[in-house]
C-alpha positions in Angstrom: 68.4 72.4 89.1 67.1 74.8 91.7 68.9 77.3 94.0 67.8 79.1 97.2 69.3 82.4 96.1 71.2 84.2 93.3 74.4 84.0 95.4 74.0 80.2 95.7 73.7 80.0 91.9 76.8 82.1 91.5 78.8 80.0 93.9 77.7 76.8 92.0 78.6 78.1 88.6 81.9 79.6 89.8 82.9 76.3 91.3 81.9 74.5 88.1 84.1 77.0 86.2 87.0 76.4 88.6 86.8 72.6 88.0 86.6 73.0 84.3 89.2 75.7 83.7 87.4 79.0 83.2 86.2 82.0 85.2 82.7 83.6 85.3 81.0 87.0 85.4 77.7 88.3 86.5 75.9 89.9 83.5 72.4 90.8 82.6 69.7 90.7 85.3 66.0 91.6 85.8 64.3 92.9 89.0 60.6 93.1 89.8 59.1 96.6 89.5 56.7 95.7 92.3 58.9 94.5 95.1 62.5 94.9 93.7 63.3 91.2 93.9 65.8 89.8 91.5 63.8 87.7 89.0 66.5 86.5 86.6 70.3 86.6 86.2 72.7 85.6 83.5 76.1 84.2 84.4 78.7 84.0 81.6 82.2 82.8 80.9 84.8 85.5 81.7 85.7 85.6 78.0 82.1 86.5 77.0 81.5 89.6 74.8 84.0 91.9 73.2 85.7 94.8 74.7 84.6 98.2 73.4 87.1 100.4 71.6 89.4 102.2 74.0 89.5 105.8 73.0 91.9 106.9 75.7 95.2 108.3 74.6 97.5 105.8 76.3 100.8 104.5 75.1 99.9 100.9 75.9 96.4 99.4 75.9 95.4 96.4 77.9 95.8 93.0 76.2 92.6 91.6 74.7 91.1 88.7 76.8 87.6 88.4 75.5 86.7 86.0 72.7 82.8 86.4 72.5 82.5 83.0 74.3 78.9 81.8 74.3 79.1 79.6 77.5 76.5 80.7 80.1 74.0 79.8 82.7 70.7 81.7 83.1 68.5 81.4 86.2 64.9 82.6 86.7 62.9 83.0 89.9 59.9 80.6 90.3 57.5 82.6 92.4 55.5 79.5 93.5 58.4 78.0 95.4 60.6 81.1 95.7 63.6 79.4 94.2 65.7 80.0 91.1 65.6 77.5 88.2 68.2 77.1 85.5 66.4 78.1 82.3 69.3 78.3 79.9 72.7 76.5 79.9 75.5 76.5 77.2 78.5 74.4 78.1 80.6 74.9 74.9 83.5 77.4 74.9 85.2 78.9 71.9 88.7 79.1 73.5 91.1 76.8 75.3 90.3 76.1 78.9 92.9 76.8 81.6 94.9 73.8 83.1 94.5 73.2 86.8 97.8 74.9 87.7 96.5 78.2 86.2 92.9 78.2 87.4 93.8 80.0 90.7 94.9 83.1 88.7 91.5 83.7 87.2 89.7 86.7 88.8 86.5 85.0 89.9 88.5 82.3 91.7 90.6 84.9 93.7 89.6 86.1 97.1 91.3 87.5 100.2 89.7 86.1 103.3 89.3 88.1 106.6 92.0 86.1 108.3 94.4 86.7 105.4 93.5 90.4 105.3 94.5 90.7 109.0 97.8 89.0 108.3 98.4 91.3 105.3 97.8 94.5 107.3 100.1 93.3 110.1 102.8 92.2 107.8 102.7 95.5 105.9 102.9 97.5 109.1 105.9 95.3 110.2 107.7 96.4 107.0 107.4 93.2 105.0 107.5 93.6 101.3 104.4 92.5 99.4 106.4 89.8 97.6 107.7 88.3 100.9 104.3 88.7 102.5 102.6 86.8 99.7 105.2 84.0 99.9 104.7 83.7 103.7 100.9 83.5 103.5 101.2 81.1 100.6 103.3 78.7 102.7 100.7 78.9 105.5 98.0 78.0 103.0 99.9 75.0 101.6 101.1 76.6 98.4 100.7 79.4 95.9 97.9 77.5 94.1 95.8 77.3 97.3 96.4 80.7 98.9 93.5 82.2 96.9 95.0 85.5 95.6 97.9 86.8 93.6 100.7 89.3 94.5 98.9 91.9 92.5 95.7 91.3 94.5 97.7 91.8 97.7 99.2 95.1 96.5 95.8 96.4 95.4 94.3 95.5 98.8 97.1 97.4 100.6 96.6 100.4 98.4 92.9 100.4 99.3 93.6 99.8 103.0 96.0 102.7 103.3 93.1 105.0 102.4 91.0 103.8 105.3 91.2 104.0 109.1 91.4 100.7 111.0 88.1 100.2 112.8 89.6 99.0 116.1 92.8 101.0 116.0 96.4 99.8 115.8 96.6 97.9 119.1 93.1 96.5 118.7 94.0 95.1 115.3 97.2 93.5 116.7 95.3 91.9 119.6 92.7 90.5 117.2 95.5 89.1 115.1 97.1 87.6 118.2 93.9 86.0 119.3 93.5 84.4 115.9 97.1 83.1 115.7 97.2 81.9 119.3 95.4 78.7 118.1 98.9 77.7 117.0 100.7 76.7 120.1 104.0 77.8 118.6 102.9 81.4 118.0 104.3 83.7 120.7 103.3 87.2 121.7 103.6 89.3 124.8 102.9 92.8 125.9 103.8 95.2 128.6 101.3 97.5 130.4 101.8 100.7 132.3 100.3 101.7 135.7 97.0 102.6 134.1 96.8 99.2 132.5 97.4 100.6 129.0 99.4 98.5 126.6 102.7 100.2 125.8 105.1 97.6 124.3 104.2 94.6 122.2 106.3 91.7 120.8 105.3 88.8 118.5 106.9 86.0 116.6 105.2 83.2 114.7 106.2 79.6 114.5 108.3 80.0 111.3 110.2 83.0 112.8 111.0 81.0 115.9 112.1 78.0 113.8 114.3 80.2 111.5 115.9 81.7 114.6 116.9 78.2 115.7 119.0 77.9 112.5 120.2 81.4 111.9 120.7 83.0 115.3 124.4 83.4 115.2 124.3 86.9 113.8 121.1 89.0 114.0 120.2 92.7 113.5 117.7 94.8 115.3 116.6 98.2 114.1 113.8 100.6 115.2 114.4 102.9 112.2 113.4 100.1 109.9 109.9 101.7 109.7 108.0 104.3 111.7 104.3 103.8 111.7 101.6 106.5 111.4 101.4 107.0 115.2 105.1 107.6 115.4 105.6 104.5 117.6 109.0 102.9 117.0 108.6 99.6 115.2 111.5 97.2 115.6 112.3 94.1 113.6 114.8 91.3 114.4 116.3 90.2 111.2 118.9 87.7 110.1 120.3 86.0 107.0 119.8 82.4 105.9 122.4 80.3 104.2 121.2 81.7 100.8 121.8 85.3 102.0 118.1 85.9 102.1 116.6 88.0 104.8 114.5 86.2 107.4 112.5 87.8 110.2 112.7 86.5 113.7 110.2 88.8 115.4 108.7 92.3 115.5 107.8 94.8 118.1 105.9 98.0 118.7 107.5 100.2 121.3 106.1 103.0 123.3 109.5 104.7 123.5 113.2 104.0 123.1 114.3 104.0 126.7 116.5 101.5 128.6 113.4 100.1 130.3 111.5 99.4 127.1 114.6 97.9 125.3 115.3 95.7 128.4 111.8 94.4 128.4 112.0 93.7 124.7 115.3 91.8 124.7 114.2 89.7 127.7 110.9 88.9 125.9 112.7 88.1 122.7 114.9 85.6 124.5 111.9 84.1 126.2 110.3 83.5 122.8 113.5 81.9 121.6 113.8 79.5 124.6 116.6 81.5 126.1 119.0 81.0 123.1 121.1 84.2 122.8 122.7 85.3 119.5 126.5 85.4 119.2 126.4 88.8 117.6 123.8 91.5 117.4 124.1 94.5 115.1 122.2 97.7 115.9 122.3 101.4 115.2 124.1 103.9 117.5 121.6 104.1 120.3 122.9 104.4 123.9 119.8 103.1 125.6 119.7 100.0 123.3 123.4 99.4 123.9 122.9 99.5 127.7 119.9 97.1 127.6 121.9 94.6 125.5 124.7 94.7 128.0 122.3 94.0 130.8 120.3 91.2 129.1 122.9 89.6 126.8 126.3 90.4 128.3 128.0 87.5 126.4 126.7 88.6 123.0 129.0 90.8 120.9 127.3 94.1 120.0 128.3 95.7 116.8 127.1 98.7 114.8 125.6 98.8 111.3 128.4 101.0 110.1 130.8 98.1 110.6 128.4 95.3 109.8 129.9 94.5 106.5 133.4 94.0 108.0 132.2 90.8 109.6 132.3 87.5 107.8 128.6 86.8 108.3 128.5 84.0 105.8 130.8 81.9 107.8 128.8 82.4 111.0 125.5 81.2 109.6 124.2 77.9 110.9 125.2 75.4 108.3 123.4 72.5 109.9 120.3 73.8 108.2 117.4 71.7 107.1 117.1 74.1 104.1 114.1 72.4 102.5 111.6 75.1 103.7 113.9 77.9 102.6 114.6 76.3 99.3 110.9 75.6 98.6 110.0 79.2 99.3 112.5 80.5 96.8 111.6 77.9 94.2 107.8 78.4 94.7 108.3 82.1 94.0 110.2 81.4 90.8 107.7 78.8 89.7 104.8 81.1 90.5 106.4 83.9 88.3 106.8 81.4 85.5 103.3 80.1 86.0 101.8 83.6 85.9 103.7 84.4 82.6 102.6 81.1 81.1 99.0 81.9 82.1 99.2 85.3 80.5 100.6 83.9 77.3 97.6 81.5 76.9 95.0 83.9 78.3 95.8 87.2 76.6 96.0 87.9 72.9 99.0 90.0 71.7 98.3 93.7 70.9 99.4 94.1 67.2 100.6 97.5 66.1 100.1 96.5 62.5 98.4 93.6 60.6 101.6 92.1 59.4 101.8 88.3 58.8 105.1 88.0 60.5 103.8 89.8 63.6 100.7 87.6 63.6 102.8 84.5 63.4 105.2 85.8 66.1 102.2 86.5 68.4 101.2 82.8 68.1 104.7 81.4 68.9 106.3 83.9 71.2 105.6 84.7 74.8 104.2 88.2 75.5 107.5 89.6 76.7 109.5 88.2 73.8 106.8 89.2 71.3 106.8 92.8 72.7 110.6 93.0 72.1 110.3 91.4 68.6 107.5 93.9 67.7 109.7 96.8 68.7 112.5 95.5 66.6 110.1 94.9 63.7 108.9 98.5 64.0 112.5 99.8 63.8 113.0 97.5 60.7 110.0 99.1 59.1 111.5 102.6 59.6 114.8 101.6 57.9 115.7 102.5 54.3 118.7 102.1 52.0 120.7 105.3 52.2 123.5 104.5 49.8 124.8 101.8 47.5 128.5 101.4 46.7 130.3 98.9 44.6 133.3 97.3 46.4 135.2 95.0 44.1 132.6 92.4 43.1 130.3 93.2 46.1 127.7 95.8 46.8 127.8 97.7 50.1 124.4 98.8 51.3 124.3 101.6 53.8 121.0 101.8 55.8 119.5 104.5 58.0 116.4 104.9 60.1 113.8 107.5 59.3 113.0 108.8 62.8 110.1 110.8 61.4 108.1 107.6 60.8 106.1 106.2 63.7 104.0 103.1 63.6 100.6 103.6 65.1 99.9 102.2 68.5 
């Protein structure tokens, strides 16, 4: 088998691993001392080798994942045809392979695309929690198994992104996102410009937000203190509750200021996105300009304040004619994903034993990581117990035990 490049060989072996239930890593390579061209590369199973001893003084060490698996593929450059040939291939593994429902969790099969990265940044700046953002993008991709990255990957990406400056600036990133999303005819966005043709106010809502509003628009909230971005421009979010009392977002906005004019444009644009359907009740904070704009744009809508929000029977006002399948699936998918991740960890990671006790070894084989950790802590306490006193009571013996707090099992 021949490959045009090292990258092509990696993609092939990684796809082979995905279909067969394992991940891969790039390992040993050689480069020509004459021209610096890569002449050979070894790709291995992600469980190849053995982790070196961790000498750091940490309370908890990472779970062991390597099993010295021999599976590999080695390529070498044929200078005559300038292509890479496979010169060594071992297919056998020394560990169980992952089932199809767990393969998407393996590191080499996880990747955040450019389009997903843009959505993540925009969602984060709109105040969406990483968990909700991951669920939302997963639904767009057709499921958690096909989205291509985990919640932890998303959190790590955001942490890295926060330390960088967006290349095109805030508004530029938004417009790039809108251009990408405008391929969906149900995606809505609009912006207002000043006399110098500079964008001052922006509003957007995707298809799911608009659809959710159709079901849960009886009572909504709007708040510009939900989050303030780094440029101190008020960011507002229209929010409601579904029939499971879960928060749903109907739209988001970046405002230049908090004047009557800006709020009026916003509420008119919001209604345009929602086909003119006005909410029965809108709850906001105590802002005079916002209150005036609401009275002008939605005079029939009841305007309440957050301080009295909990006095209203919101549950009874939710749209009960809901086709709740999408909402239910999102909640169930999240639960199933958590369970699937835990199941993956239990099969992929070996338990960290604090002592070589037969009981702990057996418990590590039969318990899940979380239960094993709790059992091991109890076992450690049991090891520190001793009989403090013996007393004869009638025909029985009363044992009084105590714990020696000076003893500590090594980590």
